N, C-alpha and C positions, 0 to 999 in steps of 0.2 A: 578078071576082076570087074564086077559090075558097079556102076556108080548109082548112088541114091540121093534124092533130094534131102537136104538137112532138115527141112521143116515137115514135110508130109511123108517122107520115106518112100516115095514113088521111085521106081527104078527107071533109068533112062533106057530107051530101046536100043538094042544092038543092031548094027548095020543099017540103021535108018537115020535120016536127018532129024535133029531135035534142037530146041532152043536151050541154051545153057546160060544161067546167070551165076556169076561168081562174086563173092564178097571178099574184098581185101581191105585191110586197114593199115594205115601208117601208124607206127608207134614211135614216138620221139623219146629217146632215152639219153640221160646225161652222159657225156663222154669223159668228163673230167670230174674230180672231186668237188670243185667249186660250182659245177652246174652251169658254167658259162657257155659251153658248147654242147650241142646235142647231135646224136646220130639218128638217122631215120632207118627204121626196119619195117619191112612189109610182112604183115601177118596174114596167113590164109584163113578166111572165115567160113569156107565151105562153098558147096555148089547147090543151086536151087533150080527147080523145073520151070518156074514162072516168076514173073515180077511180083505177083500177089503173094506167093510163098516167101519171097525175099522181104517184102515190106511187113508181112505178118511176123516174121522172125525177129526183125529189128525192134528194139525198144524205142520209146519216144525220144530219149536222149541221143540215140544213135542216128535217128532221122534228121536231127537238127544240125548235124555237122560236127565240127570240132568243139565249138563253144556251146554252152547251155544258154539258149536264147531267152528262156523264161527268167533266168536269174539276172540277165543283163537289163531287162526291161525295168526292174525295180531300182536300178542304180542311177538312172537318169532323171 
């Protein structure tokens, strides 16, 4: 099975060293009906051949981390 970059679809070379960038996201889901406790789940987001492909794949809201920094600016 050969691996491909999720952004540019370039295949990773076989039997040769290569850089690999992986995207993993934490998802916090409520564990109880009240939503008082949460469980953390790790989601696989794919593999990328370069840091540029990874940043091109991410949306602006993904790059800012967990909270939307643009929306927080207007609240203060």
